[in-house]
ZAPA-40689 format. One line per field, with one value per residue (C-alpha): residue in three letters; residue number from 1; x, y, z. Coordinates in steps of 0.5 Angstrom, whole numbers, plus 500, padded with zeros to 3 digits. Example, Ala and Ser with C-alpha at 12.3 -4.5 7.8 and 13.67 -1.06 7.14 Angstrom:
# ZAPA-40689
resn: c(ALA | SER)
resi: c(1 | 2)
px: c(525 | 527)
py: c(491 | 498)
pz: c(516 | 514)
# end
This chain:
# ZAPA-40689
resn: c(MET | ASN | THR | LEU | PRO | SER | GLN | ILE | LEU | SER | ARG | PHE | SER | VAL | ILE | GLY | ARG | PRO | VAL | TRP | THR | ALA | ALA | LEU | LEU | SER | VAL | LEU | LEU | VAL | LEU | LEU | ALA | PHE | VAL | GLY | VAL | SER | CYS | LYS | GLN | GLN | SER | SER | GLU | THR | LYS | PRO | PRO | ASP | VAL | ASP | TYR | TYR | THR | CYS | THR | MET | HIS | PRO | SER | VAL | ARG | SER | GLN | LYS | PRO | ASN | ASP | LYS | CYS | PRO | ILE | CYS | SER | MET | ASN | LEU | VAL | PRO | VAL | MET | LYS | LYS | LYS | THR | THR | ALA | SER | PRO | GLU | PRO | ALA | MET | GLY | GLU | LYS | GLY | HIS | ASP | HIS | ALA | ARG | MET | LEU | ALA | GLU | LEU | ALA | THR | LYS | THR | GLN | SER | PRO | THR | ALA | GLU | ALA | PRO | SER | GLU | PHE | MET | VAL | PRO | VAL | ALA | ARG | GLN | GLN | GLN | ILE | GLY | VAL | THR | TYR | ALA | THR | VAL | GLU | LYS | LYS | PRO | LEU | ARG | HIS | THR | ILE | ARG | THR | VAL | GLY | LEU | VAL | ALA | TYR | ASP | LYS | GLN | ARG | HIS | TRP | ASP | TYR | VAL | SER | ARG | VAL | GLU | GLY | TYR | VAL | GLN | LYS | LEU | GLU | ILE | SER | ALA | ARG | GLY | GLU | ARG | VAL | GLU | LYS | ASP | GLN | PRO | LEU | LEU | THR | ILE | TYR | SER | PRO | ASP | LEU | LEU | THR | THR | GLN | ARG | GLU | PHE | LEU | ASP | ALA | LEU | ARG | LEU | ARG | ASP | GLU | ALA | LYS | LYS | SER | GLU | THR | GLY | ALA | ILE | LEU | GLU | SER | ALA | GLN | ARG | LEU | VAL | GLU | SER | ALA | LYS | ARG | ARG | LEU | THR | LEU | TRP | ASN | VAL | ALA | GLU | ASN | GLN | ILE | ALA | GLU | LEU | GLU | ARG | SER | ARG | MET | PRO | LYS | GLU | THR | LEU | THR | LEU | TYR | SER | PRO | PHE | LYS | GLY | VAL | VAL | GLN | ASN | LEU | PRO | VAL | ASP | GLN | GLY | ARG | ARG | VAL | MET | VAL | GLY | ASP | ARG | LEU | VAL | ASP | VAL | ALA | ASP | LEU | SER | THR | VAL | TRP | VAL | TRP | ALA | ASP | PHE | TYR | GLN | ASP | GLU | LEU | PRO | MET | LEU | LYS | LYS | GLY | LEU | PRO | VAL | VAL | VAL | THR | THR | SER | SER | TYR | PRO | ASN | GLU | ARG | PHE | CYS | GLY | THR | VAL | ASP | LEU | ILE | ASP | PRO | PHE | ILE | ASN | ASP | ALA | LYS | ARG | ALA | GLY | ARG | VAL | ARG | PHE | ILE | LEU | PRO | ASN | PRO | GLY | LEU | LYS | LEU | ARG | ARG | ALA | ARG | PRO | LEU | TYR | PRO | SER)
resi: c(1 | 2 | 3 | 4 | 5 | 6 | 7 | 8 | 9 | 10 | 11 | 12 | 13 | 14 | 15 | 16 | 17 | 18 | 19 | 20 | 21 | 22 | 23 | 24 | 25 | 26 | 27 | 28 | 29 | 30 | 31 | 32 | 33 | 34 | 35 | 36 | 37 | 38 | 39 | 40 | 41 | 42 | 43 | 44 | 45 | 46 | 47 | 48 | 49 | 50 | 51 | 52 | 53 | 54 | 55 | 56 | 57 | 58 | 59 | 60 | 61 | 62 | 63 | 64 | 65 | 66 | 67 | 68 | 69 | 70 | 71 | 72 | 73 | 74 | 75 | 76 | 77 | 78 | 79 | 80 | 81 | 82 | 83 | 84 | 85 | 86 | 87 | 88 | 89 | 90 | 91 | 92 | 93 | 94 | 95 | 96 | 97 | 98 | 99 | 100 | 101 | 102 | 103 | 104 | 105 | 106 | 107 | 108 | 109 | 110 | 111 | 112 | 113 | 114 | 115 | 116 | 117 | 118 | 119 | 120 | 121 | 122 | 123 | 124 | 125 | 126 | 127 | 128 | 129 | 130 | 131 | 132 | 133 | 134 | 135 | 136 | 137 | 138 | 139 | 140 | 141 | 142 | 143 | 144 | 145 | 146 | 147 | 148 | 149 | 150 | 151 | 152 | 153 | 154 | 155 | 156 | 157 | 158 | 159 | 160 | 161 | 162 | 163 | 164 | 165 | 166 | 167 | 168 | 169 | 170 | 171 | 172 | 173 | 174 | 175 | 176 | 177 | 178 | 179 | 180 | 181 | 182 | 183 | 184 | 185 | 186 | 187 | 188 | 189 | 190 | 191 | 192 | 193 | 194 | 195 | 196 | 197 | 198 | 199 | 200 | 201 | 202 | 203 | 204 | 205 | 206 | 207 | 208 | 209 | 210 | 211 | 212 | 213 | 214 | 215 | 216 | 217 | 218 | 219 | 220 | 221 | 222 | 223 | 224 | 225 | 226 | 227 | 228 | 229 | 230 | 231 | 232 | 233 | 234 | 235 | 236 | 237 | 238 | 239 | 240 | 241 | 242 | 243 | 244 | 245 | 246 | 247 | 248 | 249 | 250 | 251 | 252 | 253 | 254 | 255 | 256 | 257 | 258 | 259 | 260 | 261 | 262 | 263 | 264 | 265 | 266 | 267 | 268 | 269 | 270 | 271 | 272 | 273 | 274 | 275 | 276 | 277 | 278 | 279 | 280 | 281 | 282 | 283 | 284 | 285 | 286 | 287 | 288 | 289 | 290 | 291 | 292 | 293 | 294 | 295 | 296 | 297 | 298 | 299 | 300 | 301 | 302 | 303 | 304 | 305 | 306 | 307 | 308 | 309 | 310 | 311 | 312 | 313 | 314 | 315 | 316 | 317 | 318 | 319 | 320 | 321 | 322 | 323 | 324 | 325 | 326 | 327 | 328 | 329 | 330 | 331 | 332 | 333 | 334 | 335 | 336 | 337 | 338 | 339 | 340 | 341 | 342 | 343 | 344 | 345 | 346 | 347 | 348 | 349 | 350 | 351 | 352 | 353 | 354 | 355 | 356 | 357 | 358 | 359 | 360 | 361 | 362 | 363 | 364 | 365 | 366 | 367 | 368 | 369 | 370)
px: c(184 | 183 | 187 | 194 | 196 | 195 | 199 | 205 | 205 | 205 | 211 | 215 | 214 | 216 | 222 | 224 | 223 | 230 | 233 | 231 | 232 | 240 | 240 | 237 | 242 | 248 | 246 | 245 | 252 | 255 | 252 | 254 | 261 | 261 | 258 | 264 | 269 | 267 | 266 | 273 | 276 | 272 | 274 | 282 | 281 | 278 | 283 | 283 | 280 | 287 | 291 | 292 | 295 | 300 | 306 | 313 | 319 | 324 | 319 | 316 | 313 | 308 | 301 | 295 | 289 | 288 | 292 | 294 | 297 | 304 | 309 | 309 | 317 | 320 | 313 | 314 | 308 | 306 | 306 | 301 | 302 | 298 | 294 | 298 | 294 | 292 | 290 | 284 | 285 | 280 | 275 | 278 | 274 | 269 | 269 | 265 | 260 | 261 | 266 | 271 | 278 | 282 | 277 | 276 | 284 | 285 | 279 | 283 | 289 | 286 | 283 | 290 | 294 | 294 | 289 | 295 | 299 | 299 | 301 | 307 | 305 | 309 | 312 | 312 | 316 | 316 | 322 | 322 | 322 | 328 | 332 | 331 | 333 | 339 | 336 | 341 | 341 | 346 | 346 | 344 | 350 | 354 | 360 | 364 | 361 | 366 | 365 | 370 | 372 | 375 | 380 | 386 | 393 | 400 | 406 | 412 | 418 | 419 | 423 | 427 | 429 | 432 | 439 | 441 | 448 | 450 | 457 | 460 | 467 | 469 | 472 | 471 | 467 | 473 | 469 | 462 | 460 | 453 | 451 | 443 | 437 | 433 | 439 | 439 | 445 | 447 | 449 | 456 | 456 | 461 | 457 | 462 | 469 | 471 | 478 | 478 | 485 | 481 | 480 | 487 | 489 | 485 | 487 | 495 | 493 | 489 | 496 | 500 | 496 | 496 | 504 | 504 | 500 | 505 | 511 | 507 | 506 | 513 | 515 | 510 | 507 | 500 | 499 | 502 | 498 | 492 | 493 | 495 | 489 | 484 | 487 | 486 | 479 | 478 | 481 | 477 | 470 | 472 | 473 | 466 | 463 | 466 | 462 | 468 | 466 | 468 | 471 | 475 | 478 | 480 | 484 | 487 | 489 | 492 | 495 | 498 | 497 | 493 | 488 | 487 | 480 | 473 | 469 | 461 | 458 | 451 | 448 | 443 | 440 | 436 | 434 | 438 | 433 | 437 | 444 | 445 | 452 | 457 | 464 | 470 | 464 | 466 | 462 | 461 | 459 | 451 | 451 | 447 | 451 | 446 | 440 | 438 | 432 | 430 | 424 | 423 | 418 | 414 | 408 | 402 | 398 | 391 | 385 | 379 | 373 | 373 | 367 | 370 | 376 | 373 | 372 | 380 | 385 | 393 | 394 | 387 | 389 | 389 | 388 | 391 | 390 | 393 | 392 | 399 | 398 | 390 | 390 | 395 | 393 | 398 | 396 | 399 | 396 | 394 | 401 | 399 | 393 | 394 | 391 | 390 | 384 | 385 | 380 | 379 | 377 | 375 | 379 | 385 | 391 | 392 | 399 | 399 | 406 | 406 | 411 | 414 | 417 | 420 | 419 | 413 | 410 | 413 | 414 | 408 | 404 | 396 | 393 | 386 | 387 | 380)
py: c(327 | 335 | 337 | 333 | 338 | 344 | 341 | 339 | 346 | 349 | 344 | 346 | 354 | 353 | 349 | 354 | 360 | 360 | 358 | 364 | 369 | 367 | 368 | 375 | 377 | 374 | 378 | 384 | 383 | 383 | 389 | 393 | 391 | 393 | 400 | 401 | 399 | 403 | 409 | 408 | 408 | 414 | 417 | 415 | 419 | 425 | 431 | 433 | 441 | 443 | 440 | 445 | 440 | 434 | 434 | 430 | 432 | 431 | 434 | 440 | 442 | 436 | 437 | 433 | 434 | 426 | 423 | 416 | 419 | 418 | 422 | 421 | 422 | 418 | 414 | 416 | 417 | 425 | 429 | 434 | 441 | 444 | 451 | 457 | 459 | 467 | 471 | 475 | 483 | 487 | 491 | 498 | 504 | 506 | 513 | 519 | 517 | 509 | 508 | 503 | 505 | 500 | 494 | 498 | 499 | 491 | 489 | 494 | 491 | 484 | 485 | 488 | 482 | 476 | 471 | 466 | 468 | 464 | 466 | 463 | 457 | 454 | 447 | 442 | 435 | 430 | 428 | 421 | 424 | 429 | 424 | 419 | 425 | 427 | 434 | 439 | 446 | 452 | 459 | 464 | 468 | 471 | 468 | 467 | 461 | 455 | 448 | 443 | 437 | 431 | 426 | 421 | 423 | 420 | 424 | 425 | 429 | 435 | 434 | 441 | 439 | 432 | 430 | 423 | 422 | 419 | 417 | 421 | 417 | 410 | 408 | 404 | 406 | 406 | 408 | 409 | 415 | 412 | 406 | 405 | 408 | 412 | 415 | 423 | 427 | 434 | 439 | 438 | 432 | 426 | 421 | 416 | 416 | 414 | 412 | 414 | 414 | 418 | 423 | 423 | 424 | 430 | 433 | 433 | 436 | 442 | 443 | 442 | 448 | 452 | 451 | 453 | 459 | 462 | 461 | 465 | 471 | 471 | 472 | 477 | 474 | 476 | 470 | 465 | 467 | 467 | 460 | 458 | 461 | 457 | 451 | 452 | 454 | 447 | 443 | 446 | 445 | 438 | 437 | 440 | 436 | 430 | 432 | 436 | 441 | 449 | 449 | 442 | 445 | 452 | 447 | 443 | 450 | 452 | 446 | 444 | 436 | 432 | 427 | 420 | 420 | 424 | 425 | 427 | 431 | 432 | 438 | 439 | 437 | 431 | 423 | 418 | 415 | 410 | 407 | 402 | 401 | 397 | 399 | 396 | 396 | 398 | 403 | 405 | 412 | 413 | 408 | 411 | 412 | 415 | 419 | 424 | 428 | 434 | 432 | 439 | 441 | 435 | 434 | 431 | 428 | 428 | 426 | 430 | 429 | 433 | 437 | 439 | 441 | 448 | 450 | 449 | 454 | 455 | 458 | 455 | 453 | 445 | 441 | 434 | 429 | 422 | 416 | 415 | 422 | 422 | 428 | 433 | 437 | 439 | 445 | 447 | 450 | 448 | 448 | 445 | 443 | 438 | 440 | 433 | 428 | 421 | 417 | 411 | 415 | 422 | 425 | 430 | 430 | 436 | 438 | 441 | 443 | 442 | 444 | 437 | 439 | 433 | 429 | 426 | 426 | 420 | 418 | 414 | 415 | 416 | 422 | 425 | 432 | 437)
pz: c(322 | 321 | 326 | 324 | 319 | 323 | 329 | 324 | 321 | 328 | 330 | 324 | 325 | 332 | 330 | 324 | 328 | 331 | 324 | 320 | 326 | 326 | 318 | 319 | 324 | 320 | 314 | 318 | 321 | 314 | 312 | 318 | 317 | 310 | 312 | 317 | 312 | 307 | 312 | 315 | 307 | 306 | 312 | 311 | 304 | 306 | 308 | 315 | 316 | 318 | 313 | 307 | 302 | 301 | 298 | 297 | 301 | 296 | 290 | 293 | 287 | 287 | 291 | 292 | 296 | 297 | 303 | 300 | 294 | 292 | 289 | 281 | 281 | 287 | 289 | 296 | 301 | 301 | 308 | 310 | 310 | 315 | 314 | 317 | 323 | 323 | 328 | 327 | 328 | 331 | 327 | 325 | 328 | 323 | 320 | 322 | 316 | 317 | 312 | 313 | 310 | 312 | 309 | 303 | 302 | 303 | 298 | 293 | 294 | 294 | 287 | 284 | 286 | 280 | 281 | 280 | 286 | 292 | 299 | 302 | 307 | 312 | 311 | 316 | 315 | 321 | 325 | 322 | 315 | 317 | 320 | 313 | 308 | 313 | 314 | 318 | 321 | 321 | 323 | 317 | 316 | 310 | 307 | 301 | 297 | 296 | 293 | 295 | 290 | 293 | 289 | 290 | 288 | 288 | 291 | 286 | 287 | 284 | 277 | 278 | 285 | 282 | 280 | 277 | 276 | 270 | 268 | 263 | 263 | 263 | 269 | 276 | 282 | 287 | 293 | 295 | 301 | 301 | 303 | 300 | 298 | 303 | 306 | 307 | 304 | 305 | 300 | 297 | 301 | 297 | 294 | 290 | 287 | 280 | 278 | 270 | 266 | 261 | 266 | 269 | 261 | 261 | 267 | 265 | 258 | 262 | 266 | 260 | 257 | 263 | 263 | 256 | 257 | 263 | 258 | 253 | 258 | 259 | 252 | 251 | 244 | 243 | 238 | 242 | 248 | 245 | 242 | 249 | 252 | 247 | 249 | 257 | 256 | 251 | 257 | 262 | 258 | 257 | 265 | 266 | 261 | 265 | 272 | 275 | 279 | 278 | 285 | 283 | 277 | 281 | 286 | 280 | 277 | 284 | 286 | 279 | 281 | 277 | 281 | 280 | 282 | 281 | 287 | 285 | 291 | 292 | 289 | 294 | 301 | 299 | 299 | 296 | 291 | 287 | 288 | 282 | 283 | 288 | 290 | 284 | 279 | 272 | 269 | 262 | 259 | 260 | 266 | 272 | 278 | 284 | 284 | 289 | 290 | 294 | 298 | 302 | 296 | 293 | 287 | 288 | 281 | 282 | 277 | 276 | 271 | 265 | 268 | 274 | 270 | 269 | 276 | 277 | 276 | 277 | 284 | 288 | 295 | 296 | 302 | 303 | 308 | 308 | 312 | 315 | 319 | 320 | 324 | 320 | 314 | 308 | 305 | 298 | 291 | 284 | 280 | 273 | 269 | 264 | 257 | 255 | 257 | 258 | 253 | 258 | 264 | 261 | 266 | 266 | 271 | 275 | 279 | 286 | 289 | 297 | 302 | 305 | 312 | 316 | 309 | 311 | 304 | 301 | 293 | 290 | 297 | 296 | 298 | 298 | 296 | 296)
# end
């Protein structure tokens, strides 16, 4: 009976020994894992010996000694800046009395320098980060500093090279020498013919004044001759105001035969912009007849923001491109800067003048000046 408790205890001790051993092993493993994680975290927060400091590629003024810090401005990861490798120079020769003059001069220069001055160091950016921020390379060269401003503009005809024929006399369109808008015309080419009874009457008055002047010359009376000359000039001026050209008046004066119709001629080589009349239609004073524009030189109106206007001045070169001719560049100059600002867009209009060989630039076509 005395041996029973001891036997039970010995059995329990034999059975519980593996359980306690397993518990101790699990506790040791947890402690080792915690120590490894803390060591790894401490090693990741420790700066390597060959790294000088960490900085931001977008904001180089940011510096830190911790590799896991982020830029306080843009929150980007900091990149390491490696220490500049210096090669040790051989020891200078000692003087006769053992004085190292080179070392003494170097120490003196170091003492005179400002303590806040920092020596320049190399800045190294990883290739992946260079691709992300779009780093490009170019050869260092000396050339004038240029700033390019891009905008969008519209083509317009030069108002000094545009002529809009308006009927100055009541009549009828007898014949059209052109058929439609877009037709190209040469200088002094007939455009249309108008029949006007009033114009015919004025021509007869002009011929009567010429006949009276000729009779006054034969009579050699100064007063009558002067009065006849005033009548001739008055009739000639009335014909001029009715779109009768000088050469037509000279031909009328030479032939002394009135014409029933008035022919309008193109004042320059250009393109018909508008033709609102038809043959046989009656026209009144002020009705538009034909619109002709010379497109050999065109205007381009473009908008620039108000902070870009001070950089522009008259005569600056301009390069214009268009999607219709992607491989061609049209060169011109700044011709006018509008002094008024659009309140809604806060932008001002600028006018360019461009040569237009081949009439490739058309009115109201969008362009891209720079």
